N, C-alpha and C positions, 0 to 999 in steps of 0.2 A: 037455327043450327041444323044441319043435315043429320038425320039419324043414321048411325053406322052400326051394323051388326057386330056384336062383341063375342069373343070366345069365352065360354064359361069354363074356367080352369078350376073351379071349386067343386064341380060335380064329380062324384066318386061312385059311379054306378058300376054294376057288374059288367054291363055291356061295354062301357068305356074301357074297363080293364082288359077285356078280351079282344078288343079291336086293335090289332097291331099292324104297323106298316114297317117295311124294311127301311133301314137307315141308308140313304143315298147321298145326302149332302151334309157335311159338317162345317159350320161356320165358326172360325176360330178368332173372331174379333168383333164383338158386339158391345156397345157402351150404354149401360143403364145409368140412370141418375135418380136421386131421391126427388120426390114431388116438391119438397121445400126444405129449407134449412131447418125449420122447426121439426120436421119429421126426422131428419138426421140427428138433431140434438137429442131426440128422445132415446137414442141408443148410446149416447155418450156417457162416460162416467160423470157423476154429479159435479165433481170439483173441476171439470173441464168444460162444462156446457157454455159458460159465459167467457171462456178464455180464448177459444180458438175459432169462433165464427163471429163476424167475418173479418178478423183483423189481418193486417198484412204480415204478421208474424206466423200465420198458419196457412190460410188459404185465401187467395185473392179472388174475389168474385168476378172481376172484369179483367181479362187478359190485357196487358199493357201494350201489346204490339199489334193489335188489330187496327185496320186502317180506317174503318168507317164508324161514325158515332153510334150507330144502332146495331153494330155487329154483335155486341155482347148479348143482345136479346135472343139471338139464334145460336151463338157460339158454334158456328160452322155446321149447324144441324140442317137436315132436310126439312123444308117447310111442310111437305106433304106427310111427314111422319109425326107431326104434332097430334096428340090425342084429340078426338072430337069433343071430349069433355073439358078441354083446356089444359094448359101446361105445356112444357117443352117436350120435344121428341125424346124418347127414351125414359120417360117417367112413368109410363103406364105399361106394366108387364103384359096385360091382356091384349092391348092394342098392338104392342110389338109382336106378340105371338101371331096375331092375325096377319100383319104385314109381312113378317119375316118367315114364320114357320108355315103358315097356311098359303098365303098368296105367292111368296117367293119360293116355296118348296123346300126350305131348310129343315132337316130332320132334327139336328141337335145344334145348339149354339152356345159358345163359350163367352161368358160375360166378363168384361174387364172394366170396372169402374175407374174413372180418371180423377185422382185426387193427389195433391202434393202440398208440401209445407216447407217452410224455411228452417225452423228450429227442430232439432232431432226429437225431443220428447213430444212436441206437438204433432210432428209427422207420424210418429208411432201411434199416438192416441187417435189421431184422425183416421188412419188406415184401419186400426182395430175397430173403430166405430163403424166404418164402412163395411167391414166384414160382418159385424152383427146385423146391420141393416140388410145387406145382400142376402145373408143366410135366411133371415126371417121373411122378407118381403118377396124376393124373386125365387129363392130356392125352396121355400116352404109354402107360404100362403098361395102363391101363384105358380106352383110347379107340380100340380097333381098329375100332369102329363109326363113329368120327369124329363123334359127336353131342354131345360136350362141347365147349364153347367157353369160353375162360378170359379173365381180366382181369389186366393188368399192374398190380399194386399199387404205388403210389408215395406218397411223403411230401409232403404239402402244405407242410410246414415248409421243405423244401429243394428248391425247384423246379429248380435246376441239377442236383442229383443225380437228381431225378425224370426230367429229360430224358435223362440218361445211361442210366437204367433202361429208358426207352422205346426208346432206340437199341439197347440190349442185346438186346431181345426183338422188335423190329420185324422183320416177315418170318416170324415163327413161324406155321405154318399154322393153329393153333387158338387163338391169342391175339387176341381180337377188339376189345378196348378197353383204355383206361387207367382205373384206379380210384383215387380218393382220397377221403378223408373230408371232409365239410363243416365239421368242427371245425378252423377255420383260425386260431385265436388272434387273432380280431378282424380278419382281413384278408379282405375280400369277394372273390368270385371274379373280378370285373371289374378288379381292381387289377393294374397291370403286374408286381407280384411274381410272378405266375404265367406271365408271357410265355414264359420258356424252356420250360416244360412244354407250354404250348399250341402253341408253334411246332413242337416235336418231334412231338407227337401229330398236328397238322395235316399236317405234312410226310409222315407215313406213313399218312395216311387213317384214323387211329384215333380214334373218339369218346372223350371224357373223361366217364366216369360218376362219380357221387358217391353215397355211401351212408353213413349214420351207422354207426359201429362200436359194436355192442351191448355190448362189454366195455370201453368207454372208462372210465378211472378217473374218479371223481366230479368231481375238480377240473378235468377237461377237458370236462365237459358244458357246452354253451353257456349263458351267462347270458342270461336273458330280462329284459325291462324290469322285471318284478316280482320278479326274483331267481331263484335256482336252483330247479329242480323238486325237490319233496320225495320223490317216489316214481317208480318206473319208469313207471307209467301216465301220470303228468304229462308226463314226458319224451317218451313215445311219442306222446301225443295232440298235443303242441305241435310235433312234428317239422316240419310244413309251414311254420311260421313262419321257420325257418332257411332253407328253400329259397326262400321269397319274397324274403328279403333278398339272397341270392346271385343270383337271377334278375334282380332290379332292377339290381344292380351290373353284371352282365354286359352289360346293355343300356345303361344310363345312363353307365357308365364306358368304353364304347367297345371292349370286348374283341372283339366280332364284326367291327368295322371293322379292328382291328389284325390279326385272324386270320380272314379271310373263309372259310376252309375248316374252321374249328372247329365241331364238333358236341358238344353237352353233353347228358348223360342224367341226369335226376333220378330216382333209384331209391327206391322204397318210401316216398314222401312223399305218395301220393295225387295227384290231379290236378284235382279239382273246384274248387279254389281258383284255378286259372290264369285262367279267363275274367274274373272281377272284377279280378284283378291286372293283366291285359293292358289291360282297359278303362280302369282308373285311370291306368296309365302313358301310354296314348294321350292321355288328357285333359290330363295334366300336360305332356306334350311339345307338344301343340297350343298350350297357353296360355303355355308358357315356352320356346319354341324358341330364343330369344336366349341363354338360359342353358345350352343343350345343343347347341352347334355340332357336337360329335362324334357326335351321334345324327342320322344323315342320313335316316332313314326312320321311319315309325311304329314304336314299340316292339313292337307286336303282330306286325309283319312280321318283325322279327328273331327273335322267339320261334318263329313258324311255320317259318322257314327253318332255324334253328340248334339248336333245343331239342326233345328228346323226353322224355316222361314215361312211367314204367311204371305199370300199372294198380292194382297191389296197394298198400294195402288198398282193395278196392271198398266203396263206401258201402252199408250195409245198409238200404236204403230200398225203397219200392214200385218194382217193376221197371219198370212202364210209365212212371211219372213220371221215373225215372232215365234211361230211354232218351230221353224227351223233352228232358231237360236236356242230355244229350250231343248230341242233334241241334242244340240251340240253341248249344252251345259250338262246334260245328263244328271239332273238333280230331281228326277221324278220321285225319289224316295224321301226328299227333304222339304218338299213344298206342301203347305196345307192351305186350302181355300179359305178366304175370308172376305167379308163384305164391307166392314167398317160401318155397319148400320148403327145409328141413324144419321151419319154424317153425310155432307154433300158429296164426298168422294166415293160414295157407295158403289161397289161393283156387284151387280146382280149375278146370281148363279147362271141365269140363261145367257148373259153376255159373256161371262168368264169361261164357261166350260168349252166353248168352241174355240177359244184361244190357246188351249192346251193340246199338245200332240195326242192323238187317239190312244196310244198305248200308255199314256201317263194320266189320263183323265180320272179314272176310277181311284187311283192312289191319291191324287191331289184333292179331288172333291170329297173323298170319304176315307179311303183306306189308311193313309198316313196318320190322320188325326185319331181314327178309331184305334190304331195300334198304340199310339203314344199315350192316349188318355184312358185306354181300356174301356172303350164305349161298347154298348150292346149292339147286337145285329138288328134288333127291331125296337120300336118305340110305340107308345100309345098314340093312336090316331086322334087328331083333332076333329071336332064336329064338321062333317062334310068332306073330310080329307079322303076317307075310304072310297066314297062314291066318286069323287073327282078322279082318284087314281084309277079306279075301275073303268071309268068312261074313257080315260086316255089309252087304256090297254085294249079296248074293244075294237 
């Protein structure tokens, strides 16, 4: 096995504390995983340890709609991101720090574990267990540099319990947002069903992010008007359709008027669909205002104030034309850079930055996420980072 240099995130010397680098890139979509089910079980309540792993009633270890027999071994992960010591990509915080923070130049990364379940109580316990694991392993033991930020995973099925989970973790220095799946059993995000969760998140200044869970059992995959997707790529390609429905519900069902401090982040669903959707909502509102008394402003104004979108996956089109389209969209204040590390659809910072208009790059790569999450202007440098930055400036 080839020897690979590792980042020592446990060192806590005065020199390391004093060596700071400016925050230049914030990654808003990184997926960590436990080393094993046994590690995750060690954080579970004793009476749940043998109930929710790996039964079909809680979390399914093999996605039902992958096309190849061996695909579950990688679960759409980058092969080159597998830790040199063994295991799946995303299971080693130090190796992830080397690849993402040091090699790719990311200053701060937001972690979004992917876990889902069928039964409401099981889902709540599973996500609560993930929170304990994430806070201990990634945000404490392997976060001496302070560059990992985490998400409070909550169940969309049980908003009262979700609100309690927010209260349990609110105030943690490295938990930056709330995270729930958009697979909501037919309840759109604007419905008052979610009010307890939104109220708790807003009270503590925590954005509510949403991200599809890749290991969702097939029966929980959202139904589309033409039926269930037949393959994983159908599911992945149609992902934005689910976000369109939730976005319209948030605006038209009055969620942002009920919760004026609520901020919502749509993760990994792209963003080029937002301009035509906003334009269509504005036209409907203008023509049917009598039917929408709860919508007090243009829908596009609600979106621009309350909603953020992450950039991955970036459209693979002509760069100049893409920049022109982004200029026309005028969403520079609503986009936040993301890589989707360690998945195969990873967008590197070096690739992404040149696809954004020059006057939007700083906001997309750093500024919007820094403002939303209240991130610092500088972070502790990793070993070798200070000298590498200095060499690039000379």
